[in-house]
TITI-671271 format. One record per residue (C-alpha): residue number from 1; x, y, z. Coordinates in steps of 0.2 Angstrom, whole numbers, plus 2048, in hexadecimal, padded with zeros to 3 digits. Example, Ala and Ser with C-alpha at 12.3 -4.5 7.8 and 13.67 -1.06 7.14 Angstrom:
+------+-----+-----+-----+
: resi :   u :   v :   w :
+------+-----+-----+-----+
:    1 : 83E : 7EA : 827 :
:    2 : 844 : 7FB : 824 :
+------+-----+-----+-----+
This chain:
+------+-----+-----+-----+
: resi :   u :   v :   w :
+------+-----+-----+-----+
:    1 : 609 : 146 : 3D2 :
:    2 : 5FA : 141 : 3C8 :
:    3 : 5EF : 146 : 3D9 :
:    4 : 5F7 : 156 : 3DB :
:    5 : 5F2 : 15C : 3C8 :
:    6 : 5E0 : 154 : 3CC :
:    7 : 5E0 : 15F : 3D9 :
:    8 : 5E6 : 16C : 3D1 :
:    9 : 5DC : 16C : 3C3 :
:   10 : 5CD : 169 : 3CE :
:   11 : 5D0 : 17B : 3D6 :
:   12 : 5D2 : 182 : 3C6 :
:   13 : 5C1 : 17A : 3BE :
:   14 : 5BA : 180 : 3CF :
:   15 : 5C0 : 191 : 3CE :
:   16 : 5BB : 192 : 3BD :
:   17 : 5AB : 18F : 3C1 :
:   18 : 5AA : 19D : 3CF :
:   19 : 5B0 : 1AC : 3C0 :
:   20 : 5A6 : 1A5 : 3B3 :
:   21 : 595 : 1A5 : 3C3 :
:   22 : 599 : 1B7 : 3C4 :
:   23 : 59E : 1BD : 3B5 :
:   24 : 589 : 1B6 : 3B2 :
:   25 : 585 : 1BE : 3C0 :
:   26 : 58B : 1D1 : 3BA :
:   27 : 584 : 1CD : 3A7 :
:   28 : 576 : 1C9 : 3AD :
:   29 : 573 : 1D7 : 3BA :
:   30 : 579 : 1E5 : 3AB :
:   31 : 56E : 1DD : 39C :
:   32 : 562 : 1DE : 3A9 :
:   33 : 564 : 1F1 : 3AD :
:   34 : 565 : 1F4 : 39B :
:   35 : 554 : 1EB : 397 :
:   36 : 54B : 1F5 : 3A6 :
:   37 : 551 : 207 : 3A1 :
:   38 : 54D : 206 : 390 :
:   39 : 544 : 213 : 38B :
:   40 : 530 : 20F : 389 :
:   41 : 52D : 218 : 379 :
:   42 : 518 : 21A : 37A :
:   43 : 514 : 22A : 370 :
:   44 : 506 : 232 : 37A :
:   45 : 501 : 23F : 36B :
:   46 : 4F5 : 24B : 36C :
:   47 : 4E4 : 249 : 36C :
:   48 : 4D8 : 250 : 35E :
:   49 : 4C9 : 25D : 363 :
:   50 : 4BB : 24E : 360 :
:   51 : 4C7 : 241 : 36A :
:   52 : 4C8 : 24F : 379 :
:   53 : 4B6 : 252 : 377 :
:   54 : 4B0 : 241 : 37A :
:   55 : 4BF : 23C : 38B :
:   56 : 4B5 : 24F : 391 :
:   57 : 4A8 : 244 : 390 :
:   58 : 4AB : 234 : 39B :
:   59 : 4B3 : 232 : 3AD :
:   60 : 4C4 : 231 : 3B1 :
:   61 : 4C4 : 21F : 3B4 :
:   62 : 4CF : 215 : 3C2 :
:   63 : 4DD : 207 : 3BD :
:   64 : 4E0 : 1FC : 3CC :
:   65 : 4F1 : 1F5 : 3CA :
:   66 : 4F5 : 1E2 : 3D7 :
:   67 : 507 : 1E2 : 3DA :
:   68 : 50D : 1D1 : 3DC :
:   69 : 510 : 1C9 : 3CB :
:   70 : 508 : 1D6 : 3C3 :
:   71 : 513 : 1E5 : 3C6 :
:   72 : 521 : 1DD : 3CD :
:   73 : 528 : 1CC : 3D5 :
:   74 : 530 : 1CB : 3E5 :
:   75 : 537 : 1BD : 3F0 :
:   76 : 53E : 1BD : 402 :
:   77 : 54B : 1B5 : 40B :
:   78 : 54A : 1A0 : 40B :
:   79 : 53E : 19E : 3FF :
:   80 : 53C : 18B : 3FA :
:   81 : 535 : 18E : 3E8 :
:   82 : 540 : 19C : 3DE :
:   83 : 536 : 1A2 : 3D0 :
:   84 : 544 : 1AB : 3CD :
:   85 : 553 : 1A7 : 3C0 :
:   86 : 562 : 1A5 : 3CC :
:   87 : 56D : 1B5 : 3CD :
:   88 : 560 : 1C2 : 3C4 :
:   89 : 560 : 1D0 : 3D0 :
:   90 : 551 : 1D8 : 3D8 :
:   91 : 550 : 1EA : 3D5 :
:   92 : 54F : 1F0 : 3E7 :
:   93 : 54F : 1E6 : 3F9 :
:   94 : 541 : 1E8 : 406 :
:   95 : 543 : 1E6 : 41B :
:   96 : 536 : 1E3 : 420 :
:   97 : 52F : 1DA : 433 :
:   98 : 522 : 1CE : 431 :
:   99 : 519 : 1C7 : 440 :
:  100 : 52B : 1CC : 44A :
:  101 : 534 : 1C2 : 43D :
:  102 : 540 : 1CE : 432 :
:  103 : 541 : 1C8 : 41F :
:  104 : 54B : 1CF : 40F :
:  105 : 53E : 1D1 : 401 :
:  106 : 545 : 1D2 : 3F0 :
:  107 : 53A : 1DA : 3E4 :
:  108 : 53E : 1DA : 3D0 :
:  109 : 532 : 1E6 : 3C7 :
:  110 : 52B : 1E2 : 3B6 :
:  111 : 533 : 1E8 : 3A8 :
:  112 : 52D : 1FB : 3A2 :
:  113 : 523 : 1F9 : 3B3 :
:  114 : 52A : 20D : 3BA :
:  115 : 527 : 216 : 3A6 :
:  116 : 517 : 20B : 3A4 :
:  117 : 50F : 214 : 3B3 :
:  118 : 513 : 224 : 3B2 :
:  119 : 50A : 221 : 39F :
:  120 : 4FD : 21B : 3A5 :
:  121 : 4FA : 227 : 3B7 :
:  122 : 4F4 : 234 : 3A7 :
:  123 : 4E6 : 22A : 3A1 :
:  124 : 4E0 : 225 : 3B3 :
:  125 : 4E0 : 226 : 3C4 :
:  126 : 4EE : 218 : 3CB :
:  127 : 4E6 : 20E : 3DB :
:  128 : 4F1 : 1FF : 3E2 :
:  129 : 4E6 : 1F0 : 3EB :
:  130 : 4F2 : 1E0 : 3EF :
:  131 : 4ED : 1D4 : 3F8 :
:  132 : 4FD : 1D6 : 401 :
:  133 : 500 : 1D9 : 413 :
:  134 : 502 : 1EE : 414 :
:  135 : 512 : 1EE : 41D :
:  136 : 519 : 1E7 : 40C :
:  137 : 50D : 1EC : 3FF :
:  138 : 511 : 1FF : 403 :
:  139 : 523 : 1FE : 403 :
:  140 : 520 : 1F7 : 3F2 :
:  141 : 513 : 207 : 3EB :
:  142 : 520 : 211 : 3F3 :
:  143 : 52F : 20B : 3E6 :
:  144 : 524 : 20A : 3D9 :
:  145 : 51D : 21E : 3DC :
:  146 : 52E : 221 : 3DF :
:  147 : 528 : 232 : 3E6 :
:  148 : 51D : 237 : 3D6 :
:  149 : 50D : 238 : 3DF :
:  150 : 501 : 22C : 3D1 :
:  151 : 4FF : 21D : 3DC :
:  152 : 4F9 : 225 : 3EE :
:  153 : 4EA : 21B : 3EE :
:  154 : 4ED : 20B : 3F3 :
:  155 : 4E4 : 1FA : 3FC :
:  156 : 4EB : 1EB : 403 :
:  157 : 4E7 : 1DA : 40C :
:  158 : 4DA : 1E2 : 41A :
:  159 : 4D2 : 1EA : 40B :
:  160 : 4D1 : 1D6 : 403 :
:  161 : 4C0 : 1C8 : 405 :
:  162 : 4C7 : 1B8 : 40B :
:  163 : 4BD : 1AB : 3FD :
:  164 : 4C0 : 19B : 3FB :
:  165 : 4D1 : 19D : 403 :
:  166 : 4D8 : 1A9 : 3F6 :
:  167 : 4D6 : 1BC : 3FA :
:  168 : 4C9 : 1C8 : 3EF :
:  169 : 4CA : 1D7 : 3EB :
:  170 : 4BA : 1E5 : 3EC :
:  171 : 4BA : 1F0 : 3E0 :
:  172 : 4A8 : 1F7 : 3E7 :
:  173 : 4B3 : 1FE : 3F5 :
:  174 : 4BE : 208 : 3E9 :
:  175 : 4AE : 212 : 3E0 :
:  176 : 49C : 20D : 3E0 :
:  177 : 49E : 211 : 3CD :
:  178 : 4A4 : 203 : 3C6 :
:  179 : 4A1 : 208 : 3B0 :
:  180 : 4B2 : 211 : 3B7 :
:  181 : 4BF : 202 : 3C0 :
:  182 : 4C8 : 1F5 : 3B9 :
:  183 : 4D6 : 1EB : 3C2 :
:  184 : 4E6 : 1E4 : 3B9 :
:  185 : 4E8 : 1D4 : 3C1 :
:  186 : 4F2 : 1C3 : 3BF :
:  187 : 4E8 : 1BA : 3CA :
:  188 : 4D4 : 1B6 : 3C6 :
:  189 : 4CD : 1B4 : 3D8 :
:  190 : 4D3 : 1C5 : 3DD :
:  191 : 4C6 : 1CB : 3CF :
:  192 : 4BA : 1BD : 3CF :
:  193 : 4A9 : 1C9 : 3D5 :
:  194 : 4AE : 1D5 : 3C7 :
:  195 : 4B5 : 1CD : 3B7 :
:  196 : 4B1 : 1DA : 3AB :
:  197 : 4BA : 1E7 : 3B3 :
:  198 : 4C9 : 1DE : 3B1 :
:  199 : 4D8 : 1DD : 3A6 :
:  200 : 4E0 : 1CB : 3A8 :
:  201 : 4F3 : 1C8 : 3A7 :
:  202 : 4FF : 1BB : 3A8 :
:  203 : 50A : 1BA : 3B8 :
:  204 : 519 : 1C2 : 3B6 :
:  205 : 52B : 1B9 : 3C1 :
:  206 : 53A : 1C0 : 3BA :
:  207 : 539 : 1BE : 3A5 :
:  208 : 545 : 1CC : 39E :
:  209 : 53B : 1CB : 38E :
:  210 : 52A : 1CD : 394 :
:  211 : 51F : 1DD : 38B :
:  212 : 50D : 1DB : 394 :
:  213 : 50B : 1E9 : 399 :
:  214 : 514 : 1F4 : 38A :
:  215 : 508 : 1E9 : 37F :
:  216 : 4F7 : 1EF : 389 :
:  217 : 4FB : 204 : 387 :
:  218 : 4F2 : 203 : 377 :
:  219 : 4E2 : 1FB : 381 :
:  220 : 4E5 : 207 : 38E :
:  221 : 4E7 : 215 : 384 :
:  222 : 4D5 : 20F : 37D :
:  223 : 4CC : 20A : 389 :
:  224 : 4CC : 21C : 393 :
:  225 : 4C0 : 224 : 386 :
:  226 : 4B3 : 215 : 38A :
:  227 : 4A3 : 21E : 395 :
:  228 : 4A2 : 208 : 39B :
:  229 : 4B2 : 200 : 39E :
:  230 : 4AA : 1F0 : 39F :
:  231 : 4A0 : 1F0 : 38F :
:  232 : 4B2 : 1ED : 388 :
:  233 : 4BA : 1E1 : 399 :
:  234 : 4AB : 1D6 : 396 :
:  235 : 4B1 : 1D1 : 385 :
:  236 : 4C0 : 1CC : 38E :
:  237 : 4B7 : 1BB : 397 :
:  238 : 4C0 : 1AC : 38C :
:  239 : 4D1 : 1B5 : 393 :
:  240 : 4CC : 1B1 : 3A6 :
:  241 : 4D3 : 1A2 : 3AE :
:  242 : 4C8 : 197 : 3B4 :
:  243 : 4C8 : 19A : 3C8 :
+------+-----+-----+-----+
C-alpha cells in the first residue's frame, strides 16, 4: 500500500513539474512579446532653421550594422553551449542548408530593434555588414528589413578579411570617404583597422532588459551633424576591448 502511495505521489509530482514548466514557458513567451512590442518613445522633433542649415552643410552618413550579438542572437539545433535561458522562444526560425546540411536556426531580435532601425534610417544610410555566410545573413537582414527597403546594402563573410583568426571588416570597401561612415559592432576585432570609425557595444544574447541601443539614440541623433565622425568617435578608444 505504501509503495503504491509513493508511486502515485511521484507520478503526481512529475505531472505537476511538467505543468509548471509549461506555464513558465507561456509566461516567458508572453512577457517577451510584450517587451518586444512596447512603443519606443523617441520624439523626433522638427529641426530648427539653424539645425537644418547645419545639416545641409554636411554629407549624409552611413551607419554600418553588425548582426550577430549586436542586433540579434541566433543558435542552431544541436548547439552545445546554449547562451539563452531554456524555454525562451525565438522571434523567428530560419531553415537553411549549409555545406549540404539542413539547419534550423532560432533567431531572437534585440529589444525594440525594428523600431530603432526605422528611426535611425531617417538619419543615416544603413548598411548591413556581417561575418556570417550570405545564405544566413541575407535571410536575417530580410526579416529585420520587413520589406521596408532600409537594409538594401549588405556585405557578408566573402567581403571580410581573415586576419589573426578572426574576420575583419573593411569600411573602405563600402566608401572611400571615412569621414562619413561608422560601424556598430560588438567585436573589436571586426573594426581593428578603423577604431576611429566604430561605436563599441556589448554582446547581446537574449537579455529582455537590455536598453543599449535605446540609450544610443540621442548620440546617433547628434552625430549626423558632425562633418567627420572620427572627430567624435576617436574619443571612444578607451571603451574598445583589447583584441
